[in-house]
N, CA, C and O of each residue as an XYZ file, in Angstrom:
424
protein
N     120.216    -91.431    144.633
C     119.101    -91.624    145.537
C     117.997    -90.617    145.195
O     118.274    -89.453    144.903
N     116.761    -91.076    145.236
C     115.621    -90.224    144.916
C     115.393    -89.211    146.036
O     115.657    -89.486    147.207
N     114.899    -88.041    145.654
C     114.568    -87.027    146.655
C     113.302    -87.450    147.391
O     112.574    -88.333    146.937
N     113.049    -86.819    148.520
C     111.832    -87.137    149.273
C     110.595    -86.801    148.451
O     109.580    -87.491    148.551
N     110.670    -85.738    147.630
C     109.536    -85.385    146.769
C     109.279    -86.459    145.724
O     108.127    -86.796    145.452
N     110.344    -87.001    145.135
C     110.195    -88.078    144.149
C     109.646    -89.344    144.805
O     108.801    -90.029    144.230
N     110.118    -89.645    145.984
C     109.627    -90.821    146.701
C     108.160    -90.654    147.065
O     107.380    -91.598    146.946
N     107.777    -89.457    147.508
C     106.384    -89.189    147.849
C     105.508    -89.294    146.605
O     104.412    -89.852    146.669
N     105.976    -88.764    145.473
C     105.200    -88.847    144.235
C     104.985    -90.295    143.828
O     103.895    -90.658    143.386
N     106.010    -91.125    143.971
C     105.876    -92.549    143.653
C     104.826    -93.207    144.546
O     104.005    -93.985    144.061
N     104.843    -92.908    145.827
C     103.849    -93.470    146.744
C     102.442    -92.989    146.400
O     101.494    -93.771    146.448
N     102.298    -91.708    146.054
C     100.985    -91.186    145.674
C     100.494    -91.831    144.377
O      99.313    -92.153    144.246
N     101.400    -92.018    143.426
C     101.026    -92.686    142.173
C     100.599    -94.127    142.440
O      99.603    -94.599    141.894
N     101.350    -94.809    143.272
C     101.021    -96.202    143.602
C      99.655    -96.275    144.282
O      98.856    -97.153    143.958
N      99.381    -95.384    145.205
C      98.090    -95.366    145.891
C      96.955    -95.099    144.907
O      95.895    -95.719    145.001
N      97.165    -94.190    143.973
C      96.138    -93.894    142.967
C      95.857    -95.121    142.100
O      94.707    -95.384    141.746
N      96.901    -95.866    141.762
C      96.727    -97.091    140.972
C      95.952    -98.127    141.775
O      95.078    -98.801    141.229
N      96.259    -98.265    143.061
C      95.493    -99.177    143.917
C      94.008    -98.827    143.875
O      93.163    -99.714    143.750
N      93.690    -97.543    143.980
C      92.300    -97.105    143.987
C      91.594    -97.461    142.679
O      90.445    -97.901    142.689
N      92.277    -97.272    141.571
C      91.674    -97.586    140.271
C      91.404    -99.086    140.161
O      90.296    -99.497    139.817
N      92.411    -99.895    140.453
C      92.271   -101.342    140.295
C      91.279   -101.915    141.303
O      90.382   -102.671    140.929
N      91.430   -101.568    142.551
C      90.586   -102.167    143.595
C      89.152   -101.645    143.565
O      88.243   -102.326    144.041
N      88.934   -100.460    143.019
C      87.587    -99.914    142.947
C      86.759   -100.454    141.804
O      85.543   -100.269    141.778
N      87.404   -101.125    140.850
C      86.675   -101.642    139.686
C      85.543   -102.578    140.119
O      84.412   -102.433    139.656
N      85.834   -103.518    140.986
C      84.823   -104.499    141.402
C      83.605   -103.852    142.019
O      82.473   -104.221    141.708
N      83.832   -102.887    142.893
C      82.708   -102.185    143.514
C      81.885   -101.457    142.460
O      80.656   -101.435    142.527
N      82.565   -100.865    141.495
C      81.872   -100.114    140.446
C      81.035   -101.023    139.563
O      79.875   -100.716    139.285
N      81.600   -102.132    139.120
C      80.866   -103.015    138.214
C      79.766   -103.769    138.961
O      78.679   -103.969    138.419
N      80.036   -104.187    140.193
C      79.004   -104.885    140.963
C      77.851   -103.959    141.317
O      76.721   -104.411    141.500
N      78.133   -102.669    141.414
C      77.093   -101.685    141.685
C      76.452   -101.131    140.425
O      75.633   -100.214    140.494
N      76.821   -101.688    139.258
C      76.295   -101.240    137.955
C      76.454    -99.733    137.773
O      75.564    -99.065    137.247
N      77.594    -99.207    138.214
C      77.886    -97.785    138.104
C      78.724    -97.549    136.843
O      79.954    -97.562    136.895
N      78.051    -97.336    135.722
C      78.721    -97.202    134.427
C      79.748    -96.076    134.420
O      80.844    -96.249    133.887
N      79.415    -94.936    134.998
C      80.343    -93.800    134.993
C      81.634    -94.152    135.729
O      82.727    -93.834    135.260
N      81.506    -94.803    136.876
C      82.685    -95.170    137.651
C      83.522    -96.226    136.935
O      84.751    -96.164    136.956
N      82.865    -97.191    136.304
C      83.605    -98.197    135.533
C      84.357    -97.520    134.398
O      85.548    -97.765    134.212
N      83.681    -96.678    133.643
C      84.316    -95.985    132.523
C      85.463    -95.094    132.949
O      86.458    -94.977    132.232
N      85.338    -94.459    134.113
C      86.389    -93.563    134.600
C      87.697    -94.291    134.890
O      88.740    -93.651    135.023
N      87.660    -95.591    134.989
C      88.862    -96.361    135.279
C      89.665    -96.703    134.024
O      90.728    -97.319    134.108
N      89.150    -96.300    132.858
C      89.785    -96.640    131.586
C      90.068    -95.392    130.757
O      89.366    -94.386    130.859
N      91.110    -95.477    129.936
C      91.391    -94.415    128.983
C      90.439    -94.561    127.799
O      89.743    -95.570    127.676
N      90.411    -93.564    126.940
C      89.521    -93.610    125.772
C      89.765    -94.853    124.923
O      88.827    -95.378    124.325
N      91.006    -95.333    124.859
C      91.318    -96.511    124.036
C      91.561    -97.755    124.892
O      92.168    -98.720    124.428
N      91.089    -97.732    126.138
C      91.276    -98.871    127.035
C      90.519   -100.105    126.554
O      89.518    -99.995    125.847
N      91.002   -101.264    126.941
C      90.388   -102.538    126.553
C      90.194   -103.393    127.800
O      91.093   -103.509    128.633
N      89.004   -103.991    127.917
C      88.732   -104.958    128.979
C      88.611   -106.311    128.292
O      87.709   -106.526    127.482
N      89.521   -107.219    128.618
C      89.519   -108.540    127.995
C      89.796   -109.589    129.065
O      90.767   -109.487    129.815
N      88.928   -110.599    129.125
C      89.086   -111.685    130.089
C      88.851   -113.003    129.386
O      87.775   -113.245    128.840
N      89.856   -113.849    129.402
C      89.759   -115.216    128.912
C      88.787   -115.476    127.785
O      88.985   -115.026    126.656
N      87.719   -116.219    128.107
C      86.801   -116.691    127.075
C      85.620   -115.751    126.835
O      84.666   -116.118    126.151
N      85.679   -114.552    127.388
C      84.599   -113.586    127.173
C      84.967   -112.645    126.026
O      86.149   -112.439    125.749
N      83.973   -112.080    125.366
C      84.301   -111.077    124.341
C      84.918   -109.856    125.016
O      84.607   -109.566    126.171
N      85.782   -109.146    124.313
C      86.404   -107.964    124.903
C      85.572   -106.724    124.605
O      84.809   -106.681    123.641
N      85.738   -105.720    125.455
C      85.110   -104.420    125.252
C      86.244   -103.443    124.983
O      87.227   -103.415    125.724
N      86.119   -102.642    123.933
C      87.186   -101.721    123.551
C      86.697   -100.288    123.590
O      85.679    -99.952    122.984
N      87.430    -99.438    124.311
C      87.084    -98.040    124.461
C      86.321    -97.788    125.751
O      85.594    -98.656    126.236
N      86.494    -96.586    126.303
C      85.881    -96.240    127.593
C      84.378    -96.455    127.599
O      83.841    -97.036    128.542
N      83.688    -95.992    126.554
C      82.223    -96.138    126.507
C      81.798    -97.602    126.504
O      80.862    -97.990    127.202
N      82.498    -98.408    125.710
C      82.162    -99.831    125.637
C      82.402   -100.501    126.986
O      81.589   -101.310    127.435
N      83.520   -100.165    127.632
C      83.822   -100.765    128.927
C      82.761   -100.357    129.947
O      82.300   -101.187    130.731
N      82.377    -99.093    129.938
C      81.322    -98.638    130.851
C      80.021    -99.396    130.590
O      79.238    -99.628    131.511
N      79.797    -99.779    129.337
C      78.599   -100.519    128.950
C      78.515   -101.916    129.522
O      77.468   -102.560    129.448
N      79.620   -102.393    130.096
C      79.596   -103.707    130.747
C      78.454   -103.760    131.754
O      77.815   -104.798    131.925
N      78.203   -102.640    132.415
C      77.203   -102.600    133.482
C      75.776   -102.793    132.971
O      74.860   -103.005    133.766
N      75.580   -102.723    131.665
C      74.248   -102.921    131.086
C      74.201   -104.153    130.190
O      73.178   -104.409    129.554
N      75.287   -104.922    130.127
C      75.349   -106.110    129.272
C      74.658   -107.288    129.947
O      74.779   -107.460    131.160
N      73.934   -108.101    129.180
C      73.176   -109.206    129.767
C      74.005   -110.163    130.630
O      73.570   -110.538    131.719
N      75.180   -110.559    130.164
C      76.000   -111.508    130.934
C      76.404   -110.961    132.292
O      76.124   -111.587    133.315
N      77.057   -109.805    132.322
C      77.423   -109.227    133.611
C      76.207   -108.906    134.495
O      76.277   -109.067    135.713
N      75.108   -108.459    133.904
C      73.905   -108.183    134.697
C      73.380   -109.461    135.357
O      72.897   -109.436    136.490
N      73.482   -110.569    134.635
C      73.049   -111.851    135.202
C      73.929   -112.229    136.392
O      73.431   -112.704    137.412
N      75.239   -112.017    136.257
C      76.153   -112.308    137.370
C      75.835   -111.436    138.579
O      75.751   -111.931    139.703
N      75.656   -110.130    138.344
C      75.356   -109.212    139.441
C      74.024   -109.580    140.085
O      73.896   -109.563    141.309
N      73.037   -109.910    139.263
C      71.734   -110.307    139.789
C      71.796   -111.576    140.621
O      70.984   -111.768    141.526
N      72.748   -112.436    140.324
C      72.905   -113.683    141.067
C      73.719   -113.480    142.345
O      73.933   -114.424    143.105
N      74.170   -112.253    142.579
C      74.902   -111.966    143.814
C      76.393   -112.153    143.736
O      77.023   -112.496    144.736
N      76.983   -111.935    142.564
C      78.429   -112.076    142.454
C      79.135   -110.909    143.148
O      78.524   -109.883    143.449
N      80.408   -111.085    143.389
C      81.216   -110.018    143.977
C      82.615   -110.110    143.397
O      83.322   -111.090    143.634
N      83.024   -109.094    142.634
C      84.381   -109.059    142.103
C      85.341   -108.763    143.257
O      85.157   -107.793    143.993
N      86.352   -109.594    143.406
C      87.333   -109.426    144.476
C      88.729   -109.511    143.871
O      89.051   -110.457    143.153
N      89.554   -108.508    144.171
C      90.913   -108.451    143.619
C      91.944   -108.463    144.737
O      91.711   -107.955    145.834
N      93.086   -109.055    144.425
C      94.213   -108.953    145.343
C      94.811   -107.556    145.210
O      94.545   -106.851    144.236
N      95.607   -107.166    146.178
C      96.311   -105.898    146.085
C      97.268   -105.990    144.901
O      98.032   -106.951    144.807
N      97.244   -105.018    144.002
C      98.101   -105.108    142.821
C      99.591   -104.989    143.162
O      99.982   -104.292    144.099
N     100.388   -105.679    142.388
C     101.834   -105.484    142.396
C     102.086   -104.407    141.359
O     101.760   -104.592    140.186
N     102.659   -103.289    141.767
C     102.800   -102.125    140.897
C     104.272   -101.825    140.655
O     105.065   -101.741    141.593
N     104.625   -101.663    139.378
C     105.972   -101.252    138.989
C     105.831    -99.926    138.252
O     105.160    -99.842    137.223
N     106.466    -98.900    138.788
C     106.407    -97.568    138.187
C     107.784    -97.228    137.638
O     108.788    -97.300    138.347
N     107.811    -96.856    136.358
C     109.049    -96.435    135.708
C     108.763    -95.139    134.967
O     108.153    -95.150    133.897
N     109.201    -94.031    135.532
C     108.942    -92.733    134.912
C     107.455    -92.436    134.917
O     106.811    -92.457    135.966
N     106.907    -92.157    133.724
C     105.479    -91.841    133.631
C     104.643    -93.039    133.187
O     103.518    -92.871    132.716
N     105.188    -94.241    133.333
C     104.458    -95.467    132.976
C     104.426    -96.393    134.187
O     105.336    -96.398    135.015
N     103.361    -97.166    134.264
C     103.231    -98.118    135.370
C     102.543    -99.380    134.869
O     101.748    -99.342    133.930
N     102.860   -100.488    135.507
C     102.189   -101.751    135.248
C     101.682   -102.270    136.590
O     102.436   -102.362    137.559
N     100.402   -102.605    136.631
C      99.797   -103.159    137.841
C      99.296   -104.560    137.513
O      98.589   -104.755    136.525
N      99.661   -105.532    138.338
C      99.264   -106.914    138.119
C      98.578   -107.439    139.380
O      99.090   -107.277    140.488
N      97.416   -108.067    139.200
C      96.720   -108.647    140.340
C      95.884   -109.826    139.861
O      95.768   -110.081    138.663
N      95.317   -110.524    140.805
C      94.384   -111.612    140.509
C      92.995   -111.161    140.928
O      92.828   -110.481    141.940
N      92.013   -111.544    140.149
C      90.627   -111.225    140.479
C      89.796   -112.492    140.390
O      90.001   -113.328    139.510
N      88.860   -112.620    141.309
C      87.915   -113.731    141.237
C      86.518   -113.180    141.435
O      86.332   -112.093    141.981
N      85.538   -113.947    140.981
C      84.143   -113.505    141.048
C      83.308   -114.628    141.666
O      82.688   -115.407    140.941
N      83.288   -114.719    143.010
C      82.432   -115.732    143.629
C      80.974   -115.311    143.556
O      80.661   -114.126    143.445
N      80.074   -116.310    143.620
C      78.637   -116.058    143.539
C      77.905   -116.874    144.587
O      78.410   -117.887    145.070
N      76.712   -116.423    144.931
C      75.842   -117.211    145.792
C      75.275   -118.367    144.976
O      75.137   -118.248    143.758
N      74.949   -119.466    145.615
C      74.282   -120.566    144.939
C      75.227   -121.613    144.405
O      76.436   -121.550    144.628
N      74.665   -122.584    143.693
C      75.468   -123.696    143.182
C      76.407   -123.268    142.058
O      77.148   -124.093    141.525
């Protein structure tokens, strides 16, 4: 059985992961490059379906100045994520969630 300190550390780690994942939408919708970049490691990759991927913290932060995302933000989009399902094993974690980007207009 895990000690209370280990259990508390797991809960704190899980909460920190929630903050990173759930804060992404607010950061990108607010065109806050520093906040977007802070959510990724130096070798992090942002890849979504049929869009080109951004590789590295600086590139990911640059999403906030890219024409496509700027057009979405200008049209009133809002990134919305479900609460992540988080699995923590030692010093590694996997967070899985769904995100959608509704917009105003047709």
